C-alpha positions as CSV (number, residue, x, y, z in Angstrom):
1,M,-28.8,10.2,-29.1
2,N,-26.3,13.1,-29.1
3,S,-23.3,12.7,-26.8
4,I,-22.9,15.3,-24.0
5,K,-20.1,17.8,-24.6
6,I,-18.6,20.9,-23.0
7,T,-18.7,23.7,-25.5
8,L,-16.9,26.9,-26.0
9,E,-19.9,28.8,-24.5
10,D,-19.6,26.7,-21.4
11,I,-15.9,27.6,-21.1
12,F,-16.8,31.3,-21.5
13,N,-19.2,30.9,-18.6
14,L,-16.6,29.8,-16.2
15,A,-16.0,32.4,-13.5
16,N,-13.1,34.7,-14.2
17,S,-11.9,32.7,-17.2
18,V,-9.7,33.9,-20.0
19,I,-9.4,31.8,-23.1
20,Y,-6.3,31.7,-25.3
21,N,-6.6,30.3,-28.8
22,P,-10.4,30.0,-28.6
23,D,-10.8,29.6,-32.3
24,R,-9.1,26.2,-31.9
25,F,-11.4,24.9,-29.2
26,K,-13.6,22.0,-30.2
27,P,-16.5,20.6,-28.0
28,V,-15.1,17.9,-25.6
29,K,-16.8,14.9,-24.1
30,N,-14.0,13.8,-21.8
31,I,-12.9,16.0,-18.9
32,S,-9.9,14.7,-16.9
33,I,-7.8,15.7,-13.9
34,D,-5.5,12.7,-14.3
35,S,-3.0,12.7,-17.1
36,R,-2.9,8.9,-17.0
37,T,-6.6,8.7,-18.1
38,I,-6.3,11.2,-20.9
39,K,-8.1,10.3,-24.2
40,K,-7.6,12.0,-27.5
41,G,-9.6,15.2,-27.6
42,S,-9.9,15.5,-23.8
43,L,-10.0,18.7,-21.7
44,F,-7.4,18.5,-18.9
45,V,-8.0,20.5,-15.7
46,A,-4.8,21.1,-13.8
47,I,-5.7,20.8,-10.0
48,K,-3.2,21.4,-7.2
49,G,-3.8,18.9,-4.5
50,K,-2.0,18.1,-1.1
51,K,0.5,15.8,-2.8
52,T,0.6,16.6,-6.4
53,D,0.1,19.6,-8.7
54,G,-1.7,18.9,-12.0
55,H,0.3,21.8,-13.7
56,N,3.3,19.5,-13.6
57,Y,1.4,17.1,-15.9
58,V,0.0,19.5,-18.4
59,K,2.6,18.7,-21.1
60,E,2.2,15.0,-20.6
61,A,-1.6,15.4,-20.9
62,I,-1.1,17.2,-24.2
63,S,1.3,14.5,-25.5
64,K,-1.4,12.0,-24.8
65,G,-4.0,13.9,-26.8
66,A,-5.6,16.6,-24.6
67,S,-7.0,19.2,-26.9
68,A,-7.4,21.9,-24.3
69,V,-6.3,22.7,-20.8
70,I,-7.5,24.7,-17.8
71,I,-4.8,26.1,-15.6
72,S,-4.3,28.6,-12.8
73,K,-3.8,32.2,-13.7
74,K,-0.8,32.1,-11.5
75,R,0.8,29.6,-13.8
76,E,0.0,31.4,-17.1
77,K,3.5,32.3,-18.0
78,D,4.6,28.7,-17.8
79,F,2.3,27.7,-20.6
80,K,2.1,30.8,-22.8
81,R,3.7,29.0,-25.8
82,L,1.1,26.2,-26.1
83,K,-0.7,26.1,-29.4
84,I,-3.9,24.6,-28.1
85,P,-6.7,26.4,-26.2
86,V,-5.5,27.4,-22.8
87,I,-8.1,28.5,-20.3
88,T,-6.9,30.4,-17.2
89,V,-9.1,30.7,-14.0
90,N,-8.5,31.9,-10.5
91,N,-9.2,28.5,-9.0
92,T,-9.0,25.3,-11.1
93,T,-10.7,23.2,-8.5
94,K,-13.8,25.5,-8.4
95,A,-13.7,25.6,-12.3
96,Y,-13.8,21.8,-12.3
97,G,-16.8,21.8,-10.0
98,Q,-18.6,24.5,-12.1
99,L,-18.0,22.4,-15.2
100,A,-19.4,19.3,-13.4
101,N,-22.5,21.3,-12.6
102,T,-22.8,22.3,-16.3
103,W,-22.5,18.6,-17.2
104,R,-25.0,17.6,-14.6
105,K,-27.6,20.0,-16.2
106,K,-27.0,18.5,-19.6
107,L,-27.7,14.9,-18.3
108,N,-31.2,13.5,-18.9
109,A,-31.0,11.6,-15.7
110,K,-32.5,11.6,-12.1
111,V,-29.7,12.6,-9.7
112,I,-29.8,11.0,-6.3
113,G,-27.6,12.6,-3.6
114,L,-27.1,10.8,-0.3
115,T,-25.1,11.5,2.8
116,G,-25.2,10.5,6.5
117,S,-22.9,9.5,9.4
118,N,-23.2,5.8,8.7
119,G,-24.3,3.5,5.9
120,K,-23.6,5.8,2.9
121,T,-21.6,3.5,0.8
122,T,-23.7,0.4,1.6
123,T,-26.9,2.3,0.9
124,K,-25.4,3.6,-2.4
125,E,-24.4,0.1,-3.5
126,M,-27.9,-1.3,-2.5
127,L,-29.6,1.5,-4.4
128,A,-27.5,1.0,-7.5
129,T,-28.3,-2.8,-7.5
130,L,-32.0,-2.2,-7.0
131,L,-32.3,0.5,-9.6
132,S,-30.3,-1.4,-12.2
133,A,-33.4,-3.7,-12.5
134,K,-35.1,-0.9,-14.3
135,Y,-32.6,1.8,-15.2
136,T,-29.1,2.4,-16.6
137,V,-27.3,3.5,-13.4
138,T,-24.1,5.5,-12.8
139,K,-22.8,5.5,-9.3
140,S,-19.9,6.9,-7.1
141,V,-17.0,4.5,-7.0
142,A,-14.3,4.0,-4.4
143,N,-14.1,7.0,-2.1
144,N,-15.2,9.5,-4.7
145,N,-17.6,11.4,-2.4
146,N,-15.8,14.8,-1.8
147,H,-15.4,18.1,-3.7
148,I,-13.2,16.4,-6.3
149,G,-14.8,12.9,-6.3
150,V,-18.4,14.0,-6.8
151,P,-17.5,16.0,-10.0
152,L,-15.5,13.1,-11.2
153,T,-18.5,10.8,-10.8
154,I,-20.7,13.3,-12.6
155,F,-18.4,13.4,-15.5
156,S,-18.6,9.6,-15.6
157,A,-22.3,9.7,-16.5
158,N,-23.4,10.2,-20.1
159,E,-26.4,10.5,-22.3
160,K,-27.3,6.8,-21.6
161,T,-27.5,7.3,-17.8
162,D,-31.0,7.1,-16.4
163,V,-30.1,7.5,-12.8
164,L,-27.0,9.0,-11.2
165,V,-26.3,7.9,-7.6
166,L,-23.9,10.2,-5.8
167,E,-22.5,9.6,-2.3
168,E,-21.7,12.9,-0.7
169,G,-19.3,13.0,2.2
170,T,-17.7,15.5,4.5
171,N,-15.5,16.1,7.4
172,H,-15.6,19.9,7.7
173,F,-18.2,22.6,7.6
174,G,-19.3,23.8,4.1
175,E,-18.2,20.8,2.0
176,I,-21.7,19.3,1.6
177,E,-23.2,22.6,0.5
178,Y,-20.5,23.0,-2.0
179,I,-20.9,19.5,-3.4
180,A,-24.8,19.7,-3.3
181,K,-24.7,22.9,-5.4
182,I,-22.7,21.1,-8.0
183,S,-24.9,18.0,-8.1
184,E,-28.4,19.7,-7.6
185,P,-30.1,16.4,-6.6
186,D,-33.6,15.4,-7.7
187,I,-33.8,13.2,-4.7
188,A,-31.8,13.7,-1.5
189,L,-31.5,11.8,1.8
190,I,-29.5,11.5,4.9
191,T,-29.1,7.9,6.2
192,N,-28.7,9.0,9.8
193,I,-27.0,11.4,12.2
194,G,-24.3,10.1,14.5
195,D,-20.9,10.7,16.1
196,T,-18.7,11.0,13.1
197,H,-16.0,13.6,12.2
198,L,-16.6,15.3,15.6
199,E,-13.0,16.6,15.5
200,F,-14.3,19.1,13.0
201,L,-18.1,19.1,13.3
202,I,-18.0,19.3,17.2
203,D,-21.2,17.4,18.0
204,R,-24.3,15.8,16.5
205,D,-25.9,19.2,16.0
206,G,-22.9,20.2,14.0
207,V,-23.1,16.9,12.0
208,Y,-26.7,17.6,11.2
209,K,-26.1,21.2,10.3
210,E,-23.5,20.1,7.8
211,K,-25.3,17.1,6.4
212,S,-28.7,18.8,6.0
213,A,-27.2,21.3,3.5
214,L,-27.8,18.5,1.0
215,L,-31.6,18.6,1.8
216,N,-31.6,22.4,1.7
217,V,-30.1,22.5,-1.8
218,A,-32.4,19.8,-3.1
219,N,-35.4,21.7,-1.7
220,E,-34.2,24.9,-3.4
221,V,-34.1,23.1,-6.8
222,G,-37.5,21.4,-6.4
223,G,-36.2,18.0,-5.5
224,T,-37.8,15.3,-3.4
225,I,-36.5,14.9,0.2
226,L,-36.6,11.4,1.7
227,I,-36.8,11.7,5.5
228,N,-35.7,9.0,7.8
229,N,-38.5,9.4,10.3
230,D,-36.7,7.3,12.9
231,D,-33.9,9.8,13.1
232,P,-34.8,12.6,15.6
233,Y,-32.9,15.3,13.8
234,Q,-34.6,14.6,10.5
235,R,-38.1,14.0,12.1
236,K,-38.2,17.4,13.9
237,D,-36.9,19.3,10.7
238,K,-39.1,17.7,8.0
239,R,-41.8,20.4,7.9
240,K,-39.4,22.9,6.4
241,F,-39.2,21.0,3.2
242,K,-41.7,21.2,0.3
243,N,-41.7,17.7,-1.2
244,I,-41.1,14.9,1.2
245,T,-41.5,11.2,1.5
246,T,-41.1,9.7,5.0
247,Y,-39.8,6.2,5.8
248,G,-39.0,4.2,8.9
249,F,-39.8,1.4,11.3
250,K,-41.9,3.4,13.7
251,G,-44.9,5.8,13.7
252,Q,-46.9,7.1,10.7
253,V,-44.7,7.0,7.6
254,D,-45.2,6.8,3.8
255,I,-43.0,3.6,3.6
256,K,-42.7,1.4,6.6
257,G,-40.3,-1.5,7.3
258,K,-40.6,-4.4,9.7
259,V,-38.1,-7.1,10.7
260,K,-40.0,-10.3,10.9
261,S,-37.2,-12.7,12.0
262,F,-33.5,-13.6,11.7
263,S,-31.9,-16.8,10.5
264,S,-29.4,-18.7,12.7
265,L,-26.6,-16.9,10.7
266,G,-28.2,-13.5,11.4
267,Y,-29.8,-12.8,8.0
268,P,-33.0,-10.7,8.4
269,E,-36.4,-11.3,6.9
270,I,-38.0,-8.0,6.1
271,E,-41.5,-6.7,5.2
272,I,-41.8,-3.3,3.4
273,V,-45.2,-1.6,3.1
274,G,-46.0,1.7,1.4
275,M,-47.1,3.6,-1.6
276,G,-49.3,0.8,-2.8
277,K,-46.7,-2.0,-2.4
278,K,-46.1,-4.8,0.1
279,V,-42.8,-6.6,-0.3
280,N,-41.3,-9.5,1.7
281,V,-37.7,-10.4,1.3
282,I,-34.7,-12.1,3.0
283,L,-31.8,-9.7,3.0
284,P,-28.7,-11.5,1.9
285,I,-26.4,-9.3,4.1
286,L,-26.2,-9.1,7.9
287,G,-27.2,-6.5,10.4
288,E,-30.1,-4.4,11.6
289,V,-28.0,-1.5,10.4
290,N,-28.2,-2.9,6.9
291,V,-32.0,-3.5,7.3
292,K,-32.1,0.3,7.9
293,N,-29.8,0.9,4.9
294,Y,-32.1,-1.4,2.8
295,L,-35.3,0.5,3.8
296,T,-33.6,3.7,2.7
297,A,-32.7,2.2,-0.6
298,I,-36.1,0.6,-1.1
299,S,-37.8,4.0,-0.4
300,V,-35.9,5.5,-3.3
301,A,-36.6,2.5,-5.5
302,I,-40.4,2.7,-4.8
303,T,-40.3,6.5,-5.4
304,L,-38.7,5.9,-8.8
305,G,-41.4,3.3,-9.7
306,L,-39.8,-0.1,-9.4
307,T,-42.3,-3.0,-9.4
308,K,-42.6,-5.6,-6.6
309,K,-41.0,-8.2,-8.9
310,E,-38.1,-5.9,-9.8
311,I,-37.5,-5.2,-6.1
312,V,-37.6,-8.9,-5.0
313,D,-35.4,-10.1,-7.9
314,A,-32.9,-7.3,-7.4
315,T,-32.6,-7.8,-3.6
316,K,-31.2,-11.3,-4.3
317,K,-28.3,-9.7,-6.0
318,I,-27.3,-7.3,-3.2
319,Q,-23.9,-8.1,-1.7
320,A,-22.0,-6.7,1.2
321,V,-19.4,-4.0,0.5
322,K,-15.9,-5.3,1.3
323,G,-15.0,-4.4,4.9
324,R,-18.6,-3.5,5.8
325,L,-20.1,-6.5,7.5
326,S,-19.0,-8.8,4.6
327,T,-18.9,-12.4,5.6
328,I,-16.8,-15.6,5.0
329,I,-18.0,-19.0,6.3
330,A,-15.8,-22.1,6.3
331,D,-16.0,-25.3,8.3
332,N,-17.1,-24.2,11.8
333,T,-16.1,-20.5,11.7
334,M,-17.8,-17.4,10.5
335,L,-15.7,-14.2,9.9
336,I,-17.4,-10.8,9.7
337,D,-15.2,-8.2,8.1
338,D,-16.3,-4.8,9.3
339,S,-12.8,-3.3,9.1
340,Y,-13.4,-0.4,6.7
341,N,-14.1,2.2,9.3
342,S,-15.4,2.7,12.9
343,N,-17.3,5.1,15.2
344,P,-19.4,4.5,18.3
345,D,-22.7,4.0,16.5
346,S,-21.2,1.5,14.0
347,V,-19.5,-0.5,16.7
348,K,-22.8,-0.8,18.6
349,A,-24.4,-1.9,15.4
350,A,-21.7,-4.5,15.0
351,V,-22.4,-5.8,18.4
352,N,-26.0,-6.1,17.5
353,V,-25.0,-8.1,14.4
354,L,-23.0,-10.6,16.6
355,S,-25.9,-10.9,19.0
356,K,-28.2,-12.2,16.2
357,V,-25.8,-15.0,15.0
358,N,-26.7,-18.0,17.1
359,R,-25.1,-21.0,15.1
360,Y,-21.8,-20.7,16.9
361,K,-20.8,-21.2,20.6
362,R,-18.4,-18.2,20.8
363,K,-18.8,-14.5,19.8
364,I,-15.5,-12.7,19.4
365,M,-14.7,-9.1,18.6
366,I,-11.3,-7.7,17.5
367,L,-11.4,-4.0,17.8
368,G,-9.1,-1.1,16.9
369,D,-9.2,2.6,17.8
370,M,-12.1,4.8,16.7
371,L,-10.5,8.0,15.3
372,E,-11.6,11.6,14.7
373,L,-13.8,11.7,17.8
374,G,-12.4,15.0,19.3
375,K,-12.3,15.7,23.0
376,A,-14.8,13.0,23.9
377,K,-12.7,10.2,22.4
378,S,-11.7,8.4,25.7
379,K,-15.3,8.6,27.1
380,L,-16.7,7.3,23.8
381,H,-14.4,4.3,23.8
382,A,-15.2,3.4,27.4
383,G,-18.8,3.9,26.6
384,L,-18.9,0.9,24.3
385,K,-18.9,-1.3,27.4
386,D,-22.7,-1.4,27.9
387,S,-23.4,-2.5,24.3
388,I,-20.8,-5.3,24.5
389,M,-22.2,-6.5,27.8
390,K,-25.8,-6.5,26.5
391,G,-24.7,-8.2,23.3
392,R,-23.3,-11.1,25.3
393,I,-20.0,-11.0,23.5
394,D,-17.7,-13.8,24.9
395,E,-14.3,-12.4,23.9
396,V,-12.9,-8.9,23.0
397,Y,-9.4,-8.3,21.8
398,M,-8.3,-4.7,21.5
399,H,-5.5,-2.7,19.8
400,G,-4.6,1.0,20.0
401,K,-4.1,3.6,22.7
402,L,-7.7,4.7,22.8
403,M,-9.1,1.1,23.1
404,N,-7.3,0.9,26.4
405,N,-10.2,2.9,27.8
406,L,-12.6,0.1,26.8
407,Y,-10.2,-2.6,28.1
408,E,-10.2,-0.9,31.5
409,A,-14.0,-0.5,31.5
410,L,-14.8,-4.1,30.6
411,P,-15.2,-6.6,33.5
412,S,-12.6,-9.4,32.7
413,T,-14.5,-11.8,34.9
414,K,-17.4,-12.0,32.5
415,I,-15.7,-11.5,29.2
416,A,-12.3,-12.7,28.0
417,T,-10.4,-9.5,27.2
418,L,-6.9,-8.6,26.1
419,H,-5.4,-5.2,25.1
420,F,-2.4,-5.3,22.7
421,T,-0.1,-2.2,22.7
422,L,2.0,-3.6,19.9
423,R,0.4,-4.5,16.6
424,E,2.7,-7.4,16.0
425,S,1.6,-8.9,19.3
426,L,-2.0,-8.9,18.2
427,K,-1.0,-10.4,14.8
428,R,0.7,-13.3,16.6
429,F,-2.3,-13.8,18.8
430,V,-4.7,-13.8,16.0
431,S,-2.6,-16.3,14.0
432,L,-2.7,-18.8,17.0
433,M,-6.1,-18.1,18.7
434,D,-8.8,-20.8,18.7
435,I,-11.3,-20.0,15.9
436,N,-13.3,-23.2,16.1
437,D,-17.1,-22.9,16.7
438,A,-16.8,-19.1,16.6
439,V,-18.1,-16.0,14.9
440,I,-15.4,-13.4,14.7
441,L,-16.0,-9.7,13.9
442,V,-13.1,-7.4,13.1
443,K,-13.6,-3.5,13.2
444,G,-11.6,-0.3,13.6
445,S,-11.1,3.1,12.0
446,R,-9.4,3.3,8.6
447,G,-6.1,4.4,10.1
448,M,-5.9,1.2,12.2
449,K,-5.6,-1.0,9.1
450,M,-7.7,-3.8,10.7
451,E,-8.0,-5.5,7.4
452,E,-4.6,-7.1,8.1
453,F,-6.1,-9.1,10.9
454,V,-9.0,-10.1,8.6
455,D,-6.5,-11.4,6.1
456,I,-4.7,-13.5,8.8
457,I,-8.0,-15.1,9.8
458,K,-9.0,-15.7,6.2
459,K,-5.8,-17.6,5.6
460,R,-6.5,-19.8,8.6
461,M,-10.0,-20.6,7.3
462,K,-8.8,-21.9,4.0
């Protein structure tokens, strides 16, 4: 099996490229934007970011073995004495993306592109675990889901990759379309549409307009579109796509899910029926939201031909992503770490998770501000009240200016509530609060660093 390489012809095809010392160019199988990861014979692309400029590391990359470099035309004079092939382009970031698209076309792999307001990372991890039962899988790692991260992930795939799973994220208009045109997915899906990144995308209509660009590109290249039929935005728009598979918990769909029951710790038993298969499994992670994520992942797995046995066996290996409803149980306490991020929909989903855990006497939430919600931020925080009341949460402890809106909305006569202006005050409280016979869920937006409170509780549970 021949390894995938970027050739001189590929370099010539880069938009507005000029190549110096082309006779010295040799095909490369490693493309890097980080001088620390350079291997001998690599192509180094100098990208200027918000904090660092790759042009400052060109000489270091060469000293470590880079055999060619791509630089901005504006910096040409700074590197005119280099003896190796130097490729100048108008925009090195776009050139990096174009090369990633070239690499993607050379892969003999099915490319899956997924986006959505909530559940992207968890669905990606579930999908990778399931598909690994049958295929060699390459997936996005960490937060590599933007205009730099997606090309980085594409370059991490090679000739041995059967399936490439790409998480594709955005917080402003046009980013998904740009990424999707690089990845050209064979299978594309949106987990759901909710209130995320409203600071830039304005409202749910804006969120769907941005996210659906992934489906539009997949449709253009003849890909299969998986439609979450329970999501009203996707349901009303599905007729515009040529090749679709529908899934959901309601109505007439190709692949249908059903929650049969929950254990005392909240773990769901699920039945999946569709495309000639009927599968019953106990999902080893919490939450109806994860049941939805699982149905999404299973729909892809069934589409790609996994057998019932492969699905059942692989499901047992699924693990919660750290900070996304991951659990720790010790003595008479259950800690649910949902600290990675937060928005109105995911907080409501977290309340639903707590409502299903019936082994403990007390249900406690520790909440930090939800960020990037635009003008509606105060109303959206106060609006969490109804879900918390219906979920019969016993205690809610809050931190952040915006969470004060929820504190004022919650009736303290029915729920034990406290709002902490100072972070250190909440830390002291959490280090001393009664955690016996309790299930505790911690959640907040990334910027709130709620994992610190998770760590305090973890230490107390040892």
